[in-house]
C-alpha positions in Angstrom: -80.5 -8.6 -51.0 -77.6 -6.5 -52.5 -74.7 -8.8 -53.5 -71.4 -8.2 -51.8 -68.6 -6.4 -53.6 -66.0 -8.8 -52.3 -66.0 -12.1 -50.4 -62.9 -13.6 -48.9 -62.1 -17.1 -50.2 -62.2 -20.0 -47.7 -58.4 -20.3 -47.7 -57.9 -16.7 -46.8 -60.5 -17.0 -44.0 -58.8 -20.0 -42.6 -55.6 -18.1 -42.2 -57.0 -15.1 -40.5 -56.2 -14.2 -36.9 -60.0 -13.9 -36.3 -60.4 -17.6 -37.2 -57.4 -18.5 -35.1 -59.0 -16.7 -32.1 -62.2 -18.6 -32.6 -60.3 -21.9 -32.5 -58.4 -20.8 -29.4 -61.6 -20.0 -27.6 -63.0 -23.5 -28.4 -59.7 -25.1 -27.1 -60.1 -23.1 -23.9 -63.6 -24.6 -23.4 -65.7 -21.6 -24.6 -68.5 -21.9 -27.1 -68.4 -18.7 -29.3 -70.8 -20.1 -31.9 -71.3 -18.5 -35.3 -71.6 -14.9 -34.0 -68.4 -14.0 -32.3 -69.5 -10.5 -31.6 -72.7 -11.6 -29.8 -70.6 -14.0 -27.7 -68.0 -11.2 -26.9 -70.8 -9.1 -25.5 -72.6 -11.8 -23.6 -69.3 -13.0 -22.1 -67.2 -9.8 -21.9 -65.0 -10.9 -19.1 -64.2 -14.2 -20.8 -63.6 -12.4 -24.1 -61.2 -9.8 -22.8 -59.2 -12.2 -20.6 -59.0 -14.7 -23.5 -57.7 -11.9 -25.7 -54.9 -11.2 -23.2 -53.7 -14.8 -23.5 -54.2 -15.2 -27.2 -52.2 -12.0 -28.0 -49.5 -12.8 -25.4 -50.0 -9.6 -23.5 -47.8 -9.7 -20.4 -49.4 -8.4 -17.3 -49.0 -9.3 -13.7 -51.9 -11.2 -12.2 -55.1 -9.3 -11.8 -57.7 -9.4 -9.0 -60.7 -9.3 -11.4 -61.3 -8.6 -15.1 -64.1 -6.1 -14.4 -65.3 -4.3 -11.3 -68.1 -1.7 -11.1 -69.5 -2.4 -14.5 -71.0 1.0 -15.3 -70.3 4.0 -17.4 -68.5 5.9 -16.3 -66.7 4.2 -13.4 -66.0 0.7 -14.7 -62.6 -0.7 -13.7 -60.8 -3.3 -15.8 -58.0 -5.7 -14.8 -57.7 -4.3 -11.3 -54.4 -5.2 -9.8 -52.6 -5.9 -13.1 -49.4 -4.0 -14.0 -47.7 -3.7 -17.4 -45.7 -1.3 -19.5 -47.0 -0.2 -22.9 -43.7 0.3 -24.6 -42.4 -3.1 -23.6 -45.1 -4.7 -25.7 -44.3 -2.6 -28.7 -40.6 -3.3 -28.5 -40.4 -7.0 -27.9 -40.1 -8.2 -31.5 -37.4 -8.6 -34.1 -37.1 -7.7 -37.7 -37.7 -4.3 -39.4 -39.7 -2.0 -37.0 -40.3 1.1 -39.1 -39.7 2.7 -42.5 -40.1 6.5 -42.8 -40.5 8.5 -46.0 -40.8 12.2 -46.4 -41.3 14.7 -49.3 -37.6 15.2 -49.9 -37.2 11.6 -50.9 -35.5 10.6 -47.7 -36.1 7.0 -46.6 -35.0 5.9 -43.1 -35.3 2.4 -41.6 -35.0 1.1 -38.1 -35.0 -2.5 -37.1 -36.3 -3.5 -33.6 -32.9 -3.6 -32.0 -32.0 -0.1 -33.4 -35.4 1.2 -32.3 -34.9 -0.1 -28.8 -31.4 1.5 -28.7 -32.8 4.9 -29.8 -35.6 4.6 -27.2 -33.1 3.7 -24.5 -31.0 6.7 -25.4 -33.8 9.2 -25.2 -35.3 7.6 -22.1 -32.0 7.7 -20.3 -31.6 11.4 -21.0 -35.2 12.1 -20.0 -34.6 10.2 -16.7 -31.6 12.4 -16.1 -33.9 15.5 -16.5 -36.2 14.1 -13.8 -39.0 12.9 -16.1 -40.9 10.1 -14.4 -44.2 8.4 -14.3 -47.2 10.7 -14.7 -45.1 13.7 -16.1 -46.4 15.1 -19.4 -44.3 15.3 -22.5 -45.6 17.4 -25.4 -44.4 16.9 -29.0 -44.8 19.0 -32.1 -43.3 16.7 -34.7 -43.6 15.5 -38.3 -44.6 11.9 -38.8 -41.2 10.4 -38.6 -39.0 8.1 -36.5 -38.4 10.8 -33.8 -42.1 10.9 -33.0 -42.2 7.1 -32.5 -39.0 7.1 -30.4 -40.3 10.0 -28.3 -43.6 8.3 -27.6 -42.0 5.0 -26.7 -39.4 6.6 -24.5 -42.2 8.3 -22.6 -44.2 5.1 -22.3 -41.1 3.2 -21.0 -40.9 5.6 -18.1 -44.6 5.8 -17.5 -44.7 9.5 -18.6 -47.7 10.7 -20.5 -47.3 11.6 -24.2 -49.3 14.2 -26.1 -48.6 15.3 -29.7 -49.7 17.7 -32.3 -48.7 18.1 -35.9 -46.3 21.0 -36.7 -48.9 22.8 -38.9 -50.8 23.9 -35.7 -50.6 27.6 -35.0 -49.2 28.9 -31.7 -52.6 29.6 -30.1 -53.9 26.1 -31.1 -50.8 24.6 -29.4 -51.3 26.7 -26.3 -55.0 25.8 -26.1 -53.9 22.2 -25.9 -50.6 22.0 -24.1 -51.4 24.9 -21.9 -53.9 22.7 -20.1 -51.6 19.8 -19.3 -48.4 21.5 -18.0 -45.8 19.5 -19.9 -42.3 19.3 -18.4 -40.6 18.6 -21.8 -41.3 19.9 -25.3 -40.0 18.0 -28.3 -40.2 19.8 -31.6 -38.7 20.5 -35.0 -37.6 23.7 -36.6 -39.1 23.0 -40.0 -41.1 20.5 -42.1 -42.1 20.2 -45.8 -45.6 20.1 -47.2 -46.6 20.2 -50.9 -43.0 21.0 -51.8 -42.6 24.0 -49.5 -40.5 24.3 -46.5 -42.5 25.5 -43.5 -40.5 27.1 -40.6 -41.6 26.3 -37.1 -38.5 27.3 -34.9 -39.8 30.7 -33.8 -43.3 29.2 -33.0 -41.7 26.5 -30.9 -39.5 29.0 -29.0 -42.6 31.2 -28.3 -44.5 28.1 -27.2 -41.7 27.2 -24.8 -41.7 30.7 -23.4 -45.5 30.6 -22.9 -45.4 27.3 -21.0 -43.8 27.9 -17.6 -43.9 24.2 -16.8 -41.5 23.3 -19.7 -38.0 22.8 -18.5 -36.4 21.9 -21.8 -37.1 22.1 -25.5 -35.6 19.3 -27.6 -35.2 20.0 -31.3 -34.8 16.9 -33.5 -33.0 16.2 -36.8 -33.1 19.8 -38.1 -30.9 22.8 -38.3 -28.5 23.4 -35.4 -29.6 26.0 -32.9 -28.2 27.0 -29.6 -30.0 28.7 -26.7 -30.7 28.2 -23.0 -32.8 25.1 -22.3 -32.8 24.2 -26.0 -31.1 21.0 -27.0 -30.4 19.1 -30.2 -31.6 15.5 -30.5 -28.3 14.6 -32.2 -26.3 15.9 -29.2 -28.0 13.5 -26.7 -25.4 11.1 -25.3 -25.4 7.5 -26.4 -26.6 5.1 -23.7 -24.8 1.9 -22.9 -27.5 0.9 -20.5 -30.1 -1.7 -21.5 -33.6 -0.3 -21.9 -35.7 -0.8 -18.8 -39.4 -0.4 -18.3 -41.4 1.0 -15.5 -44.4 -1.3 -14.8 -47.6 0.6 -13.8 -51.2 -0.2 -13.1 -53.4 -1.2 -16.1 -55.3 2.2 -15.9 -52.1 4.4 -15.7 -52.3 7.3 -18.1 -50.5 6.9 -21.5 -51.8 9.5 -23.9 -53.6 12.8 -23.7 -55.6 13.4 -26.9 -57.6 16.4 -27.9 -61.1 16.9 -29.3 -61.3 19.0 -32.4 -62.0 22.1 -30.4 -64.4 23.6 -33.0 -67.1 24.3 -30.3 -64.7 25.6 -27.6 -61.4 24.9 -26.0 -60.3 21.4 -26.8 -61.1 18.7 -24.3 -57.9 16.9 -23.0 -58.9 13.3 -23.2 -56.7 11.0 -21.0 -56.3 7.4 -22.2 -54.9 4.5 -20.2 -52.1 2.2 -21.1 -53.8 -1.1 -20.6 -57.1 -0.3 -22.3 -55.4 1.3 -25.3 -53.1 -1.6 -25.7 -55.8 -4.3 -25.6 -58.2 -2.4 -27.8 -55.5 -1.6 -30.4 -54.1 -5.1 -30.5 -57.7 -6.5 -30.8 -58.5 -4.2 -33.7 -55.3 -4.6 -35.5 -55.0 -8.4 -35.1 -58.6 -9.6 -35.3 -60.4 -6.9 -37.3 -57.6 -5.9 -39.6 -55.7 -9.2 -39.7 -52.2 -7.8 -39.1 -49.6 -10.5 -38.7 -45.9 -10.4 -37.7 -43.9 -9.2 -40.6 -46.8 -7.3 -42.3 -46.2 -3.8 -43.5 -48.8 -1.4 -42.2 -49.2 2.2 -43.5 -51.7 4.9 -42.6 -51.7 8.4 -44.0 -51.9 10.5 -40.9 -50.2 13.2 -38.9 -49.1 13.0 -35.2 -52.1 15.1 -34.3 -54.7 12.4 -35.3 -55.5 9.3 -33.3 -54.8 7.1 -36.3 -51.1 7.8 -35.7 -51.4 6.2 -32.2 -53.4 3.4 -33.7 -50.8 2.8 -36.4 -47.9 2.7 -34.0 -49.5 0.0 -32.0 -48.9 -2.3 -34.9 -45.4 -2.7 -33.5 -47.0 -4.7 -30.7 -47.8 -7.5 -33.3 -44.3 -7.5 -34.8 -45.4 -5.7 -37.9 -43.4 -3.0 -39.8 -45.0 0.4 -39.6 -44.5 2.6 -42.7 -44.6 6.4 -42.1 -45.0 9.3 -44.5 -44.7 13.0 -43.8 -46.0 15.3 -46.4 -48.8 15.8 -49.0 -50.4 12.7 -50.4 -50.4 14.3 -53.8 -46.7 15.4 -53.9 -46.5 13.9 -56.5 -50.0 12.8 -57.3 -49.1 9.1 -57.0 -47.0 9.4 -53.8 -49.1 7.0 -51.6 -49.2 4.3 -54.3 -45.4 4.8 -55.0 -44.8 4.0 -51.3 -47.3 1.1 -51.4 -45.4 -0.5 -54.3 -41.9 0.3 -53.1 -42.5 -1.1 -49.6 -44.9 -3.9 -50.7 -47.5 -2.8 -48.2 -49.9 -5.4 -46.9 -52.2 -2.7 -45.3 -52.8 0.8 -46.4 -55.0 3.4 -44.7 -56.3 6.7 -45.9 -59.5 8.9 -45.9 -62.6 9.1 -48.0 -61.5 12.6 -49.1 -58.3 11.2 -50.4 -60.0 8.4 -52.3 -62.5 10.8 -53.8 -59.8 13.2 -55.0 -57.8 10.3 -56.3 -60.7 9.2 -58.4 -61.5 12.6 -59.7 -57.9 13.1 -61.0 -58.0 9.7 -62.6 -55.6 7.6 -60.5 -55.8 3.9 -61.3 -53.2 2.2 -59.1 -54.5 -1.2 -60.3 -52.9 -0.4 -63.6 -49.9 1.7 -62.7 -48.5 0.1 -59.5 -47.6 -3.3 -58.2 -50.0 -3.9 -55.3 -49.6 -7.7 -55.2 -49.1 -7.8 -51.5 -51.8 -5.4 -50.5 -54.5 -7.3 -48.7 -56.4 -4.6 -46.8 -57.3 -1.0 -47.5 -58.7 1.1 -44.6 -60.7 4.3 -44.7 -61.8 6.6 -41.9 -62.2 10.3 -41.0 -65.7 10.6 -42.5 -68.2 8.1 -44.1 -66.9 6.4 -47.2 -69.6 6.9 -49.9 -70.9 4.0 -51.9 -69.1 5.3 -54.9 -65.9 5.3 -53.0 -66.3 1.5 -52.5 -66.8 1.2 -56.3 -63.6 3.2 -57.0 -61.5 1.0 -54.8 -62.6 -2.3 -56.4 -62.6 -0.9 -59.9 -59.4 1.1 -60.0 -57.3 0.0 -57.0 -57.6 -3.8 -56.5 -60.4 -6.3 -57.0 -59.2 -8.8 -54.4 -59.0 -6.6 -51.3 -60.6 -6.3 -47.9 -62.0 -2.8 -47.9 -62.3 -1.8 -44.3 -64.3 1.4 -43.5 -63.9 2.1 -39.8 -65.4 4.6 -37.4 -64.7 5.5 -33.8 -62.7 8.5 -32.7 -60.3 10.3 -30.5 -62.8 9.9 -27.6 -62.1 6.2 -27.4 -58.7 6.1 -29.3 -60.2 3.2 -31.3 -63.3 2.1 -33.1 -66.9 1.2 -32.5 -67.3 -0.3 -36.0 -64.7 -1.6 -38.4 -63.7 -4.6 -40.5 -64.1 -8.4 -40.3 -61.6 -10.3 -42.5 -63.9 -13.4 -42.6 -67.0 -11.6 -43.9 -68.0 -10.1 -47.3 -67.8 -6.3 -48.0 -71.0 -4.6 -48.9 -71.3 -1.3 -50.6 -71.4 1.7 -48.2 -71.2 -0.5 -45.0 -68.8 -0.8 -42.1 -68.5 -4.6 -41.9 -68.7 -5.3 -38.2 -69.2 -3.9 -34.7 -66.1 -4.0 -32.6 -65.7 -7.2 -30.6 -66.5 -6.5 -27.0 -68.2 -3.3 -28.0 -72.0 -3.3 -27.2 -73.0 -1.0 -30.0 -76.6 -0.2 -30.6 -78.6 2.4 -32.5 -81.0 4.4 -30.2 -83.8 6.9 -30.9 -84.1 10.3 -29.1 -85.8 8.6 -26.2 -83.0 6.1 -25.8 -85.0 3.1 -27.1 -83.2 0.6 -29.3 -84.0 0.9 -33.0 -84.4 -2.0 -35.4 -82.3 -2.8 -38.4 -82.6 -0.1 -41.1 -83.7 2.6 -38.7 -81.5 5.7 -38.2 -80.6 7.1 -34.9 -77.8 7.8 -32.4 -74.8 5.4 -32.3 -74.4 4.3 -28.7 -72.4 1.8 -26.7 -74.5 0.4 -23.8 -71.8 -1.6 -21.9 -68.4 -0.5 -20.6 -65.2 -1.3 -22.4 -61.5 -1.1 -21.5 -60.5 1.9 -23.8 -63.0 4.3 -22.3 -61.1 7.5 -21.3 -59.7 7.7 -17.8 -61.3 11.2 -17.9 -60.5 14.7 -19.0 -57.3 16.4 -17.7 -58.2 18.9 -15.1 -61.8 17.7 -14.8 -61.4 16.8 -11.1 -65.0 15.7 -10.5 -65.7 14.3 -14.0 -68.5 16.7 -14.7 -67.2 17.6 -18.3 -66.6 13.9 -19.0 -70.1 12.9 -18.0 -71.6 15.8 -19.9 -69.7 14.9 -23.1 -70.9 11.3 -23.5 -73.5 10.3 -20.8 -75.8 13.3 -20.5 -78.1 12.3 -23.3 -78.7 8.8 -22.0 -77.5 8.2 -18.4 -75.2 5.2 -18.2 -75.0 4.9 -22.0 -72.2 6.2 -24.2 -73.8 8.4 -26.9 -71.1 8.9 -29.5 -72.6 11.6 -31.6 -72.8 9.7 -34.9 -76.1 9.4 -36.8 -76.1 5.8 -38.0 -78.1 2.6 -38.8 -77.6 -1.1 -38.4 -77.8 -3.3 -41.5 -79.1 -6.7 -42.2 -75.6 -8.0 -42.6 -74.7 -7.0 -39.1 -72.8 -4.0 -40.2 -73.2 -0.2 -39.7 -73.8 2.7 -42.0 -72.7 6.1 -40.7 -74.8 9.0 -42.1 -72.8 11.8 -40.5 -72.5 13.5 -37.1 -75.7 13.6 -35.1 -75.1 17.3 -34.1 -75.0 18.1 -37.9 -78.1 16.2 -38.8 -80.5 18.3 -41.0 -84.1 18.6 -39.9 -86.2 20.4 -42.6 -89.9 20.0 -42.0 -89.1 17.7 -39.1 -87.5 15.0 -41.3 -84.0 14.0 -40.1 -81.4 13.8 -42.9 -77.7 12.8 -42.4 -75.3 15.1 -44.3 -73.5 12.1 -45.8 -76.7 11.1 -47.7 -76.4 14.4 -49.6 -72.6 14.3 -50.1 -72.8 10.9 -51.6 -75.1 12.1 -54.4 -73.5 15.5 -55.0 -69.9 14.3 -55.2 -70.7 11.8 -58.0 -70.5 14.7 -60.4 -67.0 15.2 -61.7 -67.4 19.0 -61.4 -67.9 18.9 -57.6 -64.7 18.5 -55.6 -66.4 18.5 -52.2 -69.5 19.9 -50.5 -70.9 20.9 -47.1 -74.5 20.9 -46.0 -76.0 22.8 -43.0 -79.4 23.7 -41.7 -80.3 27.4 -41.7 -83.1 28.6 -39.5 -85.8 30.0 -41.8 -89.4 31.0 -41.6 -90.0 29.2 -38.3 -88.4 26.0 -39.7 -85.1 24.9 -41.1 -84.0 24.8 -44.7 -81.0 23.0 -46.1 -78.1 25.0 -47.6 -75.4 23.3 -49.7 -72.0 24.9 -50.2 -70.0 23.4 -53.1 -66.4 23.6 -54.1 -65.8 23.0 -57.8 -63.0 21.2 -59.5 -60.4 23.3 -61.3 -61.7 25.2 -64.3 -65.3 24.2 -63.8 -67.8 27.1 -64.0 -70.7 27.6 -61.6 -73.7 27.6 -63.9 -77.5 27.3 -63.6 -77.2 24.1 -65.6 -74.9 22.6 -63.0 -77.3 23.6 -60.2 -80.2 21.9 -62.1 -78.2 18.7 -62.4 -77.3 18.8 -58.7 -81.0 19.1 -57.8 -81.8 16.2 -60.2 -79.1 13.8 -59.0 -80.1 14.4 -55.3 -83.8 14.0 -56.0 -83.3 10.8 -57.9 -80.5 9.3 -55.8 -81.9 10.2 -52.4 -85.3 11.8 -52.3 -87.0 15.2 -53.0 -86.7 16.0 -49.2 -82.9 15.8 -49.5 -82.8 18.5 -52.2 -81.3 21.7 -50.6 -83.3 24.9 -50.8 -80.2 26.9 -51.6 -76.9 26.2 -53.4 -73.9 28.4 -52.9 -70.5 28.2 -54.6 -67.4 28.7 -52.4 -63.7 28.3 -53.2 -62.8 26.4 -50.0 -64.5 24.6 -47.1 -63.3 24.7 -43.5 -61.8 21.6 -42.1 -60.1 20.4 -38.9 -56.5 19.6 -38.9 -57.3 15.9 -39.3 -59.2 16.7 -42.5 -62.8 16.6 -41.3 -65.3 19.1 -42.8 -66.3 21.6 -40.0 -70.1 21.7 -40.6 -70.8 23.3 -37.2 -68.4 26.1 -37.8 -70.2 27.1 -41.0 -73.6 26.8 -39.2 -72.4 29.2 -36.6 -71.1 31.7 -39.1 -74.3 31.8 -41.2 -76.3 32.5 -38.1 -74.0 35.3 -37.0 -72.6 33.3 -34.1 -68.9 33.3 -33.1 -66.8 30.3 -33.9 -65.4 29.5 -30.5 -62.1 28.1 -31.5 -60.9 28.9 -35.0 -57.4 27.6 -34.0 -58.9 24.1 -34.4 -59.3 24.7 -38.1 -56.6 24.1 -40.7 -57.9 26.9 -42.9 -59.9 29.3 -40.7 -59.5 32.2 -43.2 -62.1 30.5 -45.5 -64.9 31.2 -43.0 -65.0 34.7 -44.4 -66.7 33.3 -47.5 -69.7 32.2 -45.5 -70.5 35.5 -43.8 -73.4 37.7 -44.9 -74.0 35.7 -48.2 -76.8 37.4 -50.1 -78.0 34.0 -51.3 -78.9 33.2 -47.7 -81.0 36.3 -47.2 -83.8 35.4 -49.7 
């Protein structure tokens, strides 16, 4: 059996919140045994109700933990009422620290944060914003975004955000569906050293959304117009912050699917389910304690931002950064050292690029307090695990996690009491009945690849899609393949260690000669070569079958040669199998990606087959799709 890359020492395990929860369960008369995940599935109602008590989640008494246990349709904690913001604002100490590219550092302690939330909430209440109203935000990742979300949640309003790099049409595709009453935005932001103007776009967005009654600009240049207000001009509130208590399943967030195959789905998430799931994942799986300093490199348009902000509910300090992670090259590690982070989150793409440019934070930065490094957005290659332990820190819980906007949380993630194995997500989420199924819906054994599914209901399931009155789109998205079972769309396998390996999206699985290949299996081999910055594999219909085409983006100054193609074929053949070797290799200067940084494989597949890409606004760099049209290499 492959040895682990890292194993927590007994003292560290003993002080984890996971272990504390096990002891709590025993004290309450439960018998979780050695496999806490198995117990959490067999006793889901006991698990979730015990979690409420253990994490001190204040809710009014509920009638039952779970009613109508089915998907969709399950109802959790019927009768309970709570307020999401109240749980995130009840602590003391430093609440948030925000950095940006200009070098500005801002800090708010919990009393100051409550005061700012109270100020905005009081003004919003004066404008008639109340429970159920939608508030849209186009903001950098700074304090104003956090204050805006918490003010909405304190009133029971529904918060929906996008990052300011979205184009006007992309914003309209999203906010145009939800009819927001208030729009919060900025007139500029910085990225990679350049100032990006957004004022005109936001004014045009306001004009195109008849439901918007006010546009609130924050912390930027002064501007005066009808129904446009400056954040700084909001009156100071002397009133204490109050919270509107609402049912467990009241809407909190509207999130959006990537939209690469059509107009984005507006996914509605409930306050209670989001709170319980986030606190569970942060406290138990990620071992966040009060006073810890938690950072995730994200924008306000990615669910990891919402996840990060929930760390406030545990009394942690959240650390924000708005800008390029490579401006300068060591920026993330500069923040880690300056703030003495305990938890740092990023993406496989960032780790791969950091390795290729030779960053060795273990040598250059003080990471003494860093206990956990998280990675998500795409599968972390085995070599990415090696880089972390070789060049970042040897004594570190490396937590590769996978879930999505669809559940605003994770299906598989870390376990601070267990070893880390190369290429594996350590654990299924507690309370999440994750299984791997074949095309007929039958459960697969350890080591067999198939569809990642969740076969029992869970609290953070979406309330539905906005505007989907009868739930038809919601059912079609997750339950059409296997009725009553959530099919997530990941191609995965379960490991002998109880972990999960993600091989890519199941809708991007390659099928040459009837053999199913996950794209991540190819990327892992290709991107070992220093000349290759990143790659993208798709299946092309060819000669009544499918052949694999690999597009590669080269590192700076590297030539595209026959020798390099030969080495690519060799490394794939030896590292994976002869069946994994693409039939065609094509050099391009850029690859399309969504605004959260995920490679858009389906968009390329559509282009090479002459099909329209239904929603190019979902892409951060749609202009690069031109490189994939009518390529002569794909005609022979």
